[in-house]
C-alpha positions in Angstrom: 3.5 -7.9 -15.7 1.3 -7.2 -12.8 2.5 -8.4 -9.4 -0.1 -10.3 -7.3 -0.9 -9.6 -3.7 -2.8 -12.2 -1.8 -4.4 -12.8 1.6 -3.3 -15.7 3.8 -6.3 -17.7 2.8 -5.7 -17.0 -0.9 -2.1 -18.2 -0.5 -3.4 -21.6 0.6 -5.8 -21.7 -2.3 -3.0 -21.1 -4.8 -0.8 -23.8 -3.2 -3.6 -26.3 -3.1 -4.5 -25.7 -6.8 -0.8 -25.9 -7.9 -0.1 -29.2 -6.1 -3.6 -30.7 -6.2 -5.0 -29.8 -9.5 -1.8 -29.1 -11.5 0.2 -31.8 -9.9 3.3 -29.8 -9.1 5.6 -31.5 -6.6 5.5 -29.6 -3.3 9.0 -30.7 -2.5 10.2 -28.8 -5.6 8.4 -25.7 -4.6 9.9 -25.9 -1.1 13.4 -26.4 -2.4 13.1 -23.3 -4.6 11.8 -21.4 -1.6 14.5 -22.5 0.8 17.3 -22.0 -1.7 16.1 -18.4 -2.2 16.3 -17.9 1.6 19.8 -19.3 1.6 20.9 -17.0 -1.2 19.6 -14.0 0.7 21.3 -15.0 3.9 24.6 -15.8 2.2 24.6 -12.4 0.5 24.2 -10.7 3.9 27.0 -12.9 5.4 29.4 -12.0 2.6 28.6 -8.3 2.7 28.9 -8.1 6.5 31.5 -10.8 6.9 29.4 -13.0 9.1 30.2 -16.8 9.2 27.3 -18.1 11.3 23.6 -18.2 10.9 20.9 -19.4 13.4 17.7 -20.8 11.9 14.5 -21.1 13.9 12.2 -23.7 12.3 8.5 -24.2 13.1 6.6 -27.4 12.6 4.9 -26.3 9.3 6.1 -25.6 5.8 8.0 -22.6 7.0 10.1 -24.9 9.0 10.7 -27.0 5.8 11.8 -23.9 4.0 14.2 -23.2 6.9 15.6 -26.8 6.7 16.4 -26.3 2.9 18.1 -23.0 3.7 20.1 -24.7 6.5 21.4 -27.5 4.3 22.4 -25.1 1.5 24.2 -22.7 3.8 25.9 -25.7 5.5 27.1 -26.9 2.1 28.5 -23.4 1.4 30.7 -23.7 4.5 28.7 -21.6 6.9 28.3 -22.5 10.6 24.6 -23.3 10.9 22.7 -23.7 14.1 19.2 -25.0 13.7 16.5 -24.8 16.4 13.4 -26.8 15.9 10.0 -26.6 17.7 9.3 -30.3 17.2 11.2 -33.6 16.9 12.4 -34.2 13.3 10.4 -37.5 13.0 7.1 -35.7 13.7 7.2 -33.5 10.6 4.9 -34.5 7.8 4.7 -34.0 4.0 7.2 -32.0 2.1 8.7 -30.5 5.2 9.5 -34.0 6.5 11.3 -34.9 3.3 13.5 -31.8 3.5 14.2 -32.2 7.2 15.5 -35.7 6.4 17.8 -34.2 3.7 19.1 -31.6 6.2 19.9 -34.3 8.8 21.8 -36.3 6.1 23.9 -33.3 5.4 25.4 -33.5 8.9 23.4 -30.8 10.6 22.4 -31.7 14.1 19.4 -29.5 15.1 18.5 -28.7 18.7 14.9 -29.5 19.5 13.5 -26.7 21.7 11.1 -27.9 24.3 11.7 -25.0 26.7 12.4 -21.6 25.1 14.7 -20.6 27.9 17.3 -23.0 26.4 17.9 -20.4 23.7 19.0 -17.6 26.0 22.6 -18.8 26.2 22.8 -20.0 22.6 22.1 -16.8 20.7 25.1 -15.3 19.0 25.4 -11.5 18.3 27.7 -12.1 15.3 25.2 -14.3 13.4 22.3 -13.9 10.9 18.9 -15.1 12.3 16.5 -16.8 10.0 12.9 -16.7 11.1 11.1 -19.8 9.8 8.7 -20.3 12.7 5.3 -19.3 11.4 3.9 -18.5 8.0 0.6 -17.6 6.3 -1.1 -20.5 8.1 -1.3 -18.4 11.3 -4.9 -17.4 12.0 -5.0 -16.8 15.7 -3.0 -15.2 18.5 0.5 -16.7 18.8 0.6 -19.0 21.9 2.6 -21.8 23.6 6.2 -22.5 22.6 6.2 -20.2 19.6 5.1 -17.3 21.8 7.9 -18.0 24.3 10.5 -18.3 21.5 9.4 -15.0 19.9 9.5 -13.2 23.2 13.0 -14.3 23.8 14.2 -13.5 20.3 12.7 -10.0 20.4 14.2 -9.4 23.8 17.6 -10.7 22.9 17.8 -9.2 19.5 20.6 -6.6 19.2 22.5 -6.2 15.9 21.8 -9.6 14.3 20.5 -9.3 10.7 17.1 -11.0 10.5 15.8 -12.8 7.4 12.1 -13.8 7.6 10.7 -16.7 5.5 7.6 -15.6 3.6 6.6 -13.1 6.3 7.7 -12.3 9.8 6.4 -14.8 12.3 3.4 -13.6 14.2 2.3 -11.2 11.5 -1.2 -11.6 10.0 -0.6 -12.1 6.3 -4.0 -10.6 5.4 -4.0 -7.3 7.3 -0.5 -6.7 8.7 -1.5 -6.6 12.3 0.8 -8.5 14.8 -0.8 -11.6 16.4 1.9 -11.6 19.1 5.5 -10.5 19.4 7.1 -10.1 16.0 10.8 -10.1 15.3 11.4 -7.2 12.9 13.0 -8.5 9.8 15.7 -6.7 7.8 14.7 -8.7 4.8 11.6 -10.8 4.1 11.9 -13.5 1.4 8.3 -14.0 0.3 7.4 -16.9 -1.9 5.6 -16.8 -5.3 3.4 -13.8 -4.7 3.3 -10.9 -2.2 1.2 -11.1 0.9 -1.0 -8.2 1.7 0.2 -8.1 5.4 3.7 -7.2 4.2 2.4 -3.8 3.2 -0.4 -3.0 5.5 -0.5 -1.5 9.0 2.5 -2.6 11.2 3.5 -5.2 8.6 5.1 -2.6 6.4 7.6 -1.7 9.2 8.1 -5.2 10.5 9.0 -6.8 7.1 12.0 -4.8 6.1 13.1 -5.1 2.5 10.9 -7.5 0.6 12.4 -10.0 -1.9 9.9 -11.8 -4.1 10.9 -15.3 -5.1 9.4 -16.7 -8.4 8.3 -20.3 -7.7 6.9 -20.7 -11.2 3.2 -20.6 -10.3 0.9 -20.7 -13.4 -1.4 -17.8 -14.2 -4.3 -20.1 -13.7 -3.1 -20.9 -10.2 -2.7 -17.2 -9.4 -6.2 -16.5 -10.6 -7.5 -18.6 -7.6 -6.9 -15.3 -5.7 -9.0 -12.2 -6.2 -7.4 -9.5 -8.5 -5.1 -7.5 -6.1 -1.9 -6.1 -7.4 1.0 -4.0 -6.3 1.1 -0.5 -7.9 4.7 -0.6 -9.3 6.8 1.8 -11.3 6.2 -0.3 -14.4 2.4 0.0 -14.0 2.7 3.8 -13.8 5.0 4.1 -16.8 2.5 2.1 -18.9 -0.3 4.6 -18.0 1.3 8.0 -18.3 0.7 10.1 -21.4 3.4 12.1 -23.2 3.9 15.9 -23.1 3.1 16.9 -26.6 5.4 19.3 -28.4 2.3 21.2 -29.7 0.6 21.6 -26.3 -0.9 24.8 -25.2 -2.8 25.7 -22.0 -6.2 24.6 -23.3 -5.0 21.3 -24.7 -3.4 20.5 -21.4 -6.8 20.7 -19.8 -8.7 22.9 -17.4 -9.2 21.7 -13.8 -11.6 23.3 -11.4 -11.2 22.9 -7.6 -14.2 23.6 -5.5 -13.8 24.1 -1.8 -12.8 26.4 1.1 -14.7 28.4 3.6 -14.0 31.4 5.7 -12.2 29.6 8.5 -10.4 27.0 6.2 -8.8 28.6 3.1 -5.6 26.5 3.3 -7.0 23.2 2.1 -8.3 24.5 -1.3 -5.0 26.5 -1.7 -3.0 23.3 -1.4 -5.3 21.5 -3.8 -5.0 24.2 -6.6 -1.3 24.5 -6.1 -0.8 20.7 -6.5 -3.2 20.7 -9.5 -1.2 23.2 -11.4 2.2 21.7 -10.4 0.9 18.3 -11.6 0.6 19.7 -15.1 -2.9 21.0 -15.8 -2.9 23.8 -18.4 -5.3 26.0 -16.4 -6.6 25.7 -12.8 -9.6 27.6 -11.5 -10.9 27.8 -8.0 -14.6 28.0 -7.1 -14.5 29.4 -3.6 -16.5 31.4 -1.0 -15.8 35.0 -0.1 -12.6 35.7 1.7 -10.5 32.8 0.3 -9.1 34.3 -2.9 -6.6 36.4 -1.0 -4.9 33.3 0.5 -4.8 31.6 -2.9 -3.4 34.6 -4.8 -0.7 35.1 -2.2 0.6 31.6 -2.9 -0.2 31.1 -6.6 -1.0 34.1 -8.8 -1.4 31.5 -11.7 -4.8 30.4 -10.3 -8.0 32.0 -11.5 -10.5 32.5 -8.6 -14.3 32.6 -8.9 -15.8 33.8 -5.6 -19.2 33.2 -4.1 -21.4 35.5 -2.1 -20.9 34.3 1.5 -18.1 32.7 3.6 -19.4 29.3 2.6 -20.6 28.0 -0.8 -24.4 27.7 -1.2 -26.9 26.9 -4.0 -27.0 30.6 -5.0 -23.4 30.1 -6.2 -24.2 27.4 -8.6 -24.2 29.9 -11.5 -20.4 30.1 -11.0 -20.2 26.4 -11.8 -22.4 26.8 -14.9 -20.0 29.4 -16.3 -17.0 27.2 -15.7 -18.1 23.7 -16.7 -18.1 24.1 -20.5 -14.3 24.2 -20.8 -13.6 22.1 -17.7 -12.2 18.6 -18.1 -12.2 17.5 -14.5 -13.4 18.9 -11.1 -12.3 18.4 -7.5 -15.0 19.0 -4.9 -14.3 19.0 -1.1 -11.1 20.5 0.3 -11.9 22.8 3.2 -15.5 23.0 2.0 -17.1 22.9 5.5 -20.3 21.2 6.5 -22.8 24.1 6.4 -26.3 22.8 5.4 -26.4 25.2 2.4 -23.0 23.9 1.3 -24.2 20.3 1.4 -27.2 21.3 -0.9 -24.7 23.0 -3.2 -22.6 19.8 -3.5 -25.7 17.6 -4.1 -26.8 19.9 -6.9 -23.5 19.9 -8.6 -23.4 16.1 -8.3 -26.8 15.8 -10.0 -25.6 18.0 -12.9 -22.2 16.5 -13.4 -21.2 15.5 -16.9 -17.4 15.3 -16.5 -15.1 13.1 -14.3 -15.0 14.3 -10.7 -13.0 13.7 -7.5 -14.9 13.9 -4.2 -12.8 14.5 -1.1 -13.1 15.4 2.5 -16.3 17.4 3.2 -17.8 16.6 -0.1 -17.9 12.9 0.8 -19.6 13.8 4.1 -22.2 15.9 2.2 -23.7 13.0 0.3 -24.9 9.5 1.0 -24.0 6.2 -0.8 -27.3 6.3 -2.8 -26.5 9.7 -4.3 -23.0 8.5 -5.2 -24.3 5.3 -6.7 -26.7 7.2 -9.0 -24.2 9.6 -10.4 -23.7 8.7 -14.0 -20.3 10.2 -14.6 -17.0 8.6 -13.4 -16.5 9.5 -9.7 -13.3 9.1 -7.8 -13.7 9.1 -4.0 -10.6 9.7 -1.8 -11.7 9.1 1.8 -9.6 8.3 4.8 -10.8 5.4 7.0 -13.2 7.5 9.0 -14.9 9.0 6.0 -15.0 5.5 4.4 -16.7 4.0 7.4 -19.1 6.9 7.6 -20.1 6.6 4.0 -20.5 2.9 3.9 -21.7 2.1 7.5 -19.2 -0.8 7.5 -18.0 -1.9 11.0 -14.5 -0.7 11.7 -13.6 -4.2 12.9 -14.3 -5.6 9.4 -12.1 -3.0 7.7 -9.3 -3.7 10.2 -9.6 -7.4 9.8 -9.6 -7.6 6.0 -9.1 -4.2 4.4 -8.5 -5.4 0.9 -11.7 -7.5 0.6 -13.7 -4.8 2.4 -12.6 -2.2 -0.2 -13.3 -4.7 -3.0 -16.8 -5.4 -1.8 -17.5 -1.7 -1.5 -16.3 -0.6 -5.0 -18.3 -3.4 -6.6 -21.5 -2.1 -4.8 -20.9 1.6 -5.5 -19.6 1.2 -9.1 -17.2 4.0 -8.3 -13.4 4.3 -7.9 -12.4 4.5 -4.2 -8.9 5.5 -3.2 -8.7 4.6 0.5 -6.1 6.8 2.2 -4.0 5.4 5.0 -0.4 4.6 6.1 -0.6 2.3 3.1 -3.2 3.5 0.6 -5.3 1.3 -1.7 -7.2 2.0 -4.9 -10.3 0.0 -5.7 -12.0 -0.2 -9.1 -15.6 -1.3 -9.8 -14.5 -4.4 -11.6 -13.0 -5.7 -8.3 -9.3 -4.9 -9.0 -7.4 -3.5 -6.0 -4.0 -1.8 -6.2 -1.8 -1.4 -3.1 0.5 1.6 -3.1 3.8 0.6 -1.4 5.6 3.9 -1.8 5.1 6.6 0.9 6.6 8.2 3.9 5.5 8.6 7.6 6.0 12.3 7.1 2.9 12.4 5.0 0.8 12.0 8.1 0.2 15.7 8.3 -2.8 18.0 7.7 -3.2 18.8 4.0 -1.6 15.8 2.4 -5.0 14.6 1.2 -5.8 17.9 -0.4 -2.5 17.7 -2.3 -3.5 14.2 -3.5 -6.9 15.4 -4.7 -5.3 18.2 -6.7 -2.9 15.8 -8.4 -5.5 13.3 -9.4 -7.8 16.1 -10.8 -4.9 17.6 -12.7 -4.1 14.2 -14.4 -7.8 13.7 -15.2 -7.9 17.2 -16.9 -4.8 16.2 -18.9 -6.6 13.3 -20.5 -5.8 10.3 -18.3 -8.6 7.8 -17.7 -10.1 7.9 -14.2 -8.3 4.6 -13.4 -5.0 5.8 -14.6 -5.3 9.3 -13.0 -6.0 7.7 -9.6 -3.1 5.2 -9.8 -0.6 7.7 -11.1 -1.7 10.5 -8.8 -1.4 8.3 -5.7 2.0 7.0 -6.9 3.4 10.5 -7.5 1.9 11.6 -4.2 3.7 8.9 -2.3 7.1 9.4 -4.1 6.8 13.1 -3.4 6.5 12.3 0.2 9.6 10.1 0.1 11.6 12.8 -1.7 10.4 15.5 0.7 11.4 13.4 3.7 15.0 13.1 2.3 15.6 16.7 2.9 13.0 17.8 5.5 12.8 14.6 7.6 9.5 12.9 8.5 8.7 14.9 11.7 9.1 18.3 10.1 7.5 17.7 6.8 4.3 19.6 5.9 1.9 19.2 3.0 3.4 22.1 1.1 6.7 20.1 0.9 4.9 17.5 -1.1 4.0 20.1 -3.7 7.6 21.4 -3.9 8.8 17.8 -4.5 6.1 16.9 -7.0 7.7 18.3 -10.2 11.0 16.6 -9.4 9.2 13.2 -9.0 7.0 13.6 -12.1 10.0 14.7 -14.3 11.3 11.1 -14.1 8.1 9.9 -15.8 8.0 12.6 -18.4 8.5 12.1 -22.1 7.9 14.5 -25.0 6.2 13.4 -28.2 
């Protein structure tokens, strides 16, 4: 089952369809949501031997979820302090109904009119429940909510924090803070994941994310565009077996094209990762002076060397001798931006008849029209700067709604785009977007993208579809980063550490047939 990821606006569309068109009682949904929060809080209390929780309820539906949680925790024998930003009788709709139930259980909330009243009422030995603001937030946090969040972030010490749906003040679409955000240890998100939980600062402010199934129908979920989380289950469904009869030619030949005199390292990382990811044979098409670096690191690689310290159209014959047996090609790592090299890339692109990965300088060598008119499957792996340069999309648009921006672009280009970043995303021409949640901050180092390009190309050569190779390659790349960080730490990690960790990661997905 694919797990949906939605924007703040799409979350509202799904809710309105569920309650308006399908007639599902909103009070029932709110009760399920609040009870799941109560369960998460109670588990923390039992594990850490905490007997008090303090719940901060905003005026919207998040506050209603908080009220349900307060009542349930009170009935379990917990000491529950509830702080509300509005008088109980001013709540409306489903939240009003659950506020009334909370009051009837014996809880006496404190209505906060001046945030300073909280300063002497916050306990260090308590669990805090952040139910102030949800996906309805569109603008900068202001007024009473701003004052409360400032005090909570200032006074927070060791109190475990559970956020309802998403941490208050976080933009549910892009993960950027819209004010001070109280970092959660756990976020209980309702019905479907919100994109902001995984993007930008949101991935660090949300803590562990617990998805609560509220029973939304597939028809309701389809009110949102097709954005999904790239999970372990998705990857296992895509990977091909290692055949007992395999030989080096059946495992596929990959060619990596790149390098120039002053930058031999990038192509070296690419070919190393390609062979470690399982291709039967990896060849490097490189300029003069690069082969010595490659051979010193990987004698298994076969090098084909051009005439100059950069590749040019006169080296195209090397590609002609290689392409007959080649199943996939990577173009770009360390290629450089010499004018002759750009012409070389354009010529290969016109002649391509196999799947290709374009990375780094190869992306900068061509324009969107040349990419659009390439008949074979292309996988582009730009970082944000390369993406903006290729598409001429304003940076503000990408920052504001990265998922929709990527979707719009892949539909126009008809190519697969894997947009690299602190959280990477893969977009397919049919409009599907996959968010990759597994990675490490240690991957923010030179050469990580070259490793990724090699992995994807290797999987293509082994017979995976372009879609499967991109998703699996990005997944293994991220997990290799996590595993490398376990031993090397994030600050000291280098791209080569990803390659060393890659076989250990991929082994867990390996099966022989």
